[in-house]
C-alpha positions in Angstrom: -25.8 68.2 -43.6 -23.7 68.7 -40.5 -19.9 68.8 -39.9 -17.8 69.1 -36.8 -14.5 70.8 -37.5 -11.6 70.4 -35.0 -14.0 70.4 -32.1 -12.5 70.5 -28.6 -14.3 70.6 -25.3 -12.6 71.3 -22.0 -14.2 71.4 -18.6 -12.7 72.9 -15.5 -13.5 71.5 -12.1 -13.6 73.3 -8.7 -9.8 73.0 -8.3 -9.2 74.5 -11.8 -8.1 71.1 -13.1 -8.9 70.7 -16.8 -10.7 67.7 -18.3 -10.2 67.5 -22.0 -13.3 65.6 -23.2 -13.1 66.2 -26.9 -9.7 66.5 -28.5 -10.0 67.9 -32.0 -12.9 65.9 -33.4 -13.6 66.1 -37.2 -16.8 64.5 -38.3 -19.2 64.8 -41.2 -22.7 63.4 -41.6 -24.3 63.4 -45.0 -27.9 64.3 -45.8 -30.3 61.3 -45.4 -27.8 59.1 -43.5 -28.7 57.0 -40.6 -25.4 56.7 -38.6 -24.3 55.6 -35.2 -21.7 57.1 -33.0 -20.2 54.3 -30.8 -17.8 54.4 -27.9 -17.4 53.4 -24.2 -18.8 55.5 -21.4 -16.7 58.7 -21.0 -15.6 58.8 -24.6 -17.3 62.1 -25.2 -20.2 60.8 -27.4 -23.0 62.7 -25.6 -20.8 65.9 -25.3 -20.2 65.8 -29.1 -23.9 65.2 -29.8 -24.9 68.2 -27.6 -22.4 70.4 -29.2 -23.7 69.4 -32.7 -27.2 70.1 -31.6 -26.5 73.6 -30.3 -27.1 72.6 -26.7 -23.5 73.1 -25.5 -20.7 75.2 -27.1 -17.3 73.9 -28.0 -14.1 75.2 -26.4 -12.6 75.3 -29.8 -13.7 74.4 -33.3 -16.9 74.8 -35.4 -20.2 73.1 -36.1 -21.5 73.8 -39.6 -25.2 72.8 -40.1 -26.7 73.3 -43.5 -24.2 76.1 -44.2 -24.6 77.8 -40.9 -21.7 78.0 -38.4 -23.8 77.4 -35.3 -21.6 79.1 -32.8 -21.3 82.3 -34.8 -25.0 82.8 -34.7 -26.9 84.9 -32.1 -28.7 83.1 -29.3 -32.2 83.8 -31.0 -30.9 82.4 -34.3 -29.5 79.3 -32.7 -32.7 78.8 -30.7 -34.7 78.9 -34.0 -32.5 76.2 -35.5 -32.9 74.0 -32.4 -36.6 74.5 -32.4 -37.4 73.9 -36.1 -34.5 72.1 -37.8 -33.0 69.8 -35.2 -34.9 67.2 -33.2 -33.6 65.5 -30.0 -34.4 62.2 -28.4 -32.8 61.4 -25.0 -32.3 58.4 -22.8 -34.6 59.6 -20.1 -37.5 60.7 -22.3 -38.0 64.1 -20.6 -41.8 63.8 -20.8 -43.7 66.1 -18.6 -45.5 64.0 -15.9 -48.5 66.4 -15.5 -49.4 66.3 -19.2 -50.8 63.4 -21.2 -49.3 61.8 -24.3 -51.0 64.2 -26.8 -50.1 67.2 -24.8 -46.4 66.1 -24.4 -46.2 65.6 -28.2 -47.8 69.1 -28.8 -45.5 70.8 -26.4 -42.9 72.1 -29.0 -45.8 73.7 -30.9 -47.5 75.1 -27.8 -44.3 76.9 -26.6 -43.5 78.3 -30.0 -46.4 80.8 -29.7 -48.5 79.2 -32.4 -52.0 80.5 -33.0 -55.2 78.5 -32.7 -55.3 77.4 -36.4 -51.6 76.3 -36.2 -52.3 74.4 -32.9 -55.4 72.7 -34.5 -53.3 71.6 -37.5 -50.5 70.4 -35.2 -53.0 68.4 -33.2 -54.1 66.5 -36.4 -50.4 66.0 -37.3 -49.7 64.6 -33.8 -52.6 62.2 -33.9 -51.4 61.0 -37.3 -47.9 60.4 -36.0 -49.1 58.7 -32.8 -51.2 56.4 -35.0 -48.1 55.5 -37.1 -46.3 54.4 -33.9 -49.3 52.5 -32.6 -50.0 54.9 -29.7 -53.4 56.1 -30.9 -55.1 54.4 -27.9 -52.7 56.0 -25.5 -53.2 59.7 -26.2 -55.0 60.4 -23.0 -52.6 58.4 -20.8 -49.9 60.1 -18.6 -46.2 59.1 -18.7 -46.5 57.0 -15.5 -49.1 54.8 -17.3 -46.7 54.0 -20.1 -44.0 51.3 -20.6 -40.4 52.5 -21.3 -40.8 51.7 -25.0 -44.0 53.6 -25.2 -42.4 56.6 -23.5 -39.6 56.6 -26.0 -42.0 56.4 -28.9 -43.8 59.5 -27.5 -40.5 61.3 -27.2 -39.7 60.4 -30.9 -43.0 61.7 -32.1 -42.5 64.9 -30.1 -39.1 65.4 -31.8 -40.8 65.0 -35.2 -43.5 67.6 -34.6 -41.7 70.6 -36.0 -40.4 68.6 -39.1 -36.6 68.7 -38.3 -34.0 68.0 -40.9 -31.7 66.3 -38.4 -32.6 63.9 -35.5 -30.0 63.5 -32.7 -30.6 60.5 -30.5 -28.6 60.2 -27.3 -28.7 56.6 -26.0 -32.4 56.3 -26.7 -32.5 52.6 -25.8 -30.3 53.0 -22.7 -33.3 52.4 -20.3 -35.0 49.7 -22.4 -35.0 45.9 -22.5 -33.7 44.2 -25.7 -37.1 43.8 -27.2 -38.0 47.5 -26.8 -34.6 48.6 -27.9 -34.9 46.7 -31.1 -38.4 48.2 -31.6 -37.0 51.8 -31.2 -34.1 51.2 -33.6 -36.6 49.8 -36.1 -38.8 52.9 -35.7 -35.8 55.2 -36.3 -34.8 53.2 -39.4 -38.3 53.5 -40.7 -38.3 57.3 -40.1 -35.0 57.5 -42.0 -36.2 55.5 -44.9 -39.6 57.1 -45.3 -38.7 60.7 -44.5 -35.1 60.6 -45.7 -34.3 62.2 -42.4 -30.7 62.4 -41.3 -30.3 60.6 -38.0 -27.3 60.3 -35.6 -27.6 57.6 -32.9 -25.3 57.7 -29.9 -25.0 54.3 -28.4 -22.5 51.9 -26.7 -24.4 48.9 -28.1 -22.5 47.6 -31.2 -25.4 45.2 -32.1 -27.9 48.1 -32.3 -25.3 50.3 -34.1 -24.9 47.6 -36.8 -28.5 48.2 -37.9 -27.6 51.7 -39.1 -26.0 52.6 -42.4 -22.6 53.8 -41.0 -20.8 53.5 -37.7 -18.3 56.0 -36.3 -16.2 55.3 -33.3 -15.1 57.8 -30.6 -12.6 56.9 -28.0 -10.9 59.1 -25.4 -12.3 62.2 -27.2 -10.8 61.3 -30.6 -12.6 59.8 -33.6 -10.9 56.5 -34.5 
């Protein structure tokens, strides 16, 4: 499904001092796998996830996704992959406060230039997905009217709207209590099992990671 090959990431601060965040990471995730990437804060987990998702380029190395070397593609080609083949779920939800639940979920379709028929079909799909995560009665609510767990469920549904092959989740339970965290992991596990969707969960929580099929550990920019 996706492979990181000798991935390095180096940042340079204002004094030209280099910070070597990833130090030659090799990592492969098979189709249909629900896996966790675990490590302490500062280990480079989120950086690796962002590079794998085409959101940030590596300083050295390659990311191969379904046969495509992501960072040899043009910007429009990479954008199409991010929009249609990779879904993202983040710790801070990134819901738009001025739009209600249904509108937030439909946003990937609305910004893709879809026509009226496609938007109508997407609306039916969105309603079905929201029903599956028990949010059918919340579709007209705005983000400030939702609990943390509800916000994250909306974010997950939004990530599923374009039917991605790969779902990348960056600390999706980081802002949630233990009950809501368990609920979100259960939902991701259900999505993996029912849709055979490949999912990578970044977390520092070993207990939650244990509910996935495979655990990878990253420490000081190196896979261990």
